[in-house]
N, C-alpha and C positions, 0 to 999 in steps of 0.2 A: 482601520484599526492600526495603531502604532504600538508595537511591543517595546517594553523597557529592555534595552540591549543587555542589561545586567541580570534580568529575570530569566532563569532557566525553567522551561516548561517541558512536559512530556508531550510529544507529538507522535502521531501514527501515520505511517506511509504505506499505502497499498502498492503492491508490486505485481506486475503481470508481464509475461513475454511468451511469444510463440514462434519466434525466429531464433534458433539456437539458444533456447532459454537456459539450458544448464550453464552455458558460458556467460551469457549476458546478465543473468540475475546475480551470479557470483561477482562479476566485475562491477555491477552497479552498487552492490553492498560495499565493495572495497573503495570505490570512489566516494560514496556517501560518507564513509568513515573518515574521510579527510576534512569534512565540513562540520559534522555533528558527532556526538557520542551515541553509538548504537547500543541500546540497552535490552533489546528483545527481538527475537526472530521467531515468528509463528511457524507452525507446520505449513508446508506448501502443498497445494492441491493441484492435480491435473484436472482441467476442465475443458469442455468443448467450447470452441469459438462461438460466441453469441451470433446467431443468424448466419453463420458461415460454415456449414458442414465440410466444405472442401479444404478448409484451413487446418493446419496442425493444431493439436491441443495446446492450451496455455498452461503455464505454471503460474499459480497465483498464491500470494501470501501477504503478510503484513509485518512491518518492522516498527519497533518503538525506538524513538530517538529522544535524547535530551538536547535541547537547543535554546539559544537565546535569540535566534533569528525570528523575525516576524513570519506569520503564515505566508504572506506574499513573497517575501525574500526566499523562504525555504522552497516554495513551489517554483518561482520563476528564475531565481538566480542559481539555485543548487540543483533541484530535480530536473528542470528542463535542460540545464547544461549537461547533466549526466546522460539524459536521453539523447541529446545531440551528439555527444562524444561516442555513444554506442550505436550511432547510425539511424536513430529514429527519425523518420520523415513524417511530419504531420500533414494530413490531407483532409479534404472535406468528408472523407469516408471514415466515420468514427469507429467502424468495425474492421478496419484494415488490419492485416497482420502487422506485428510490431516486434522490434528487437527488445524494447523495454517500454513499460508504461509505469510511471511513478506519479502518485498523487498524494497530497496531504489530505487525509480524511478526517483527522481531529488534531487540534492544536490547543492544548490546555483546555480552558473552558470557553474558548472563542466561539462566537456565533457570527458568521459572515455570510451575507447573501449579496454578492456582486456579480455582474455578468460573467466574469472570468474566474471567480473564486467562490466556492460554496463550502462552508464548514459549519456543521458536520456535512460531509459529502453525502449526497442523496443515495449513493450506491450502498451505503451501510444498511439501508432499509429495504433494498430491492435485490441485492446480490449476495447469496449465501457465501460465495467465495471471498467476499470482503468481511461480512459480519462474523462468520465462524472463526477465522484467524484472529480477528480483533477480540472476540470473546475469549479466546485462549489466552491472549496477552493481558486482558483487563476484565476478568470475570465479574467484577462488581461495578463496572462502568455504567453510568447513567448519561444519556446524551444531553449535552449542555443546552440545546434549544428547547427540548420538551420535558426533560427529566425522566424520560422513559428508560427502563432498565434494558440494556443491550441484550441480556439473556432472553427477553421476551420476543426478540426479533428472529431468533433461529429456532426452528422446530426440528423434531426428530427426523421428519421426512427430508428436510433440506440436508441435514447432516449425513444421511444415508446416500444422498445423491452425489456427494463429493468424494473423490478418490485421493486419499492422502498419499504423498510420495515421501515416505519416511527415509529411504536412502538419500534422496536429494536434500531433504531437510537436514539430516545429520551432517552431510558434506558441507552444507552452507554454514551451519553452526560451527563446525570445525574450522572453516576458513576464517571465521571471526577471531578465533583464538591465535591464529598464526600471524 
């Protein structure tokens, strides 16, 4: 898919970190703001590391950005560069602890299914810590591949299992304004 460099679209970026997350998430937001216009910051949630009870908890949330970058450029040129700058080392272990994890989960109405890029990101349908923050930012959103309402993907049980970190969320939102 080739994006028109003049067309600005809303994209959503999932964010997660469990190595010094309070510092790394704030720094990732600052660095991202150099490349795109950040238009929304969801509530951030403390979640247990998937399959790794010995690891520190993650901070997870979603950001909305306005961008004219293609999904591929946003992911590989911008987000991966931020991850690298914050010390992320990718290994074969997809559940390894990380300083920051940034993914394009939606990009306008794009539908992409390539070996290294899936939009909408499948985690929207399987991970409440992705779907609930996305729902907060876009309550009327319908997924571009199926047309299903995002609101149908998050049930009350999932909402109760997530622990909102309101002080951190407030701090992050304030950092956007400075």
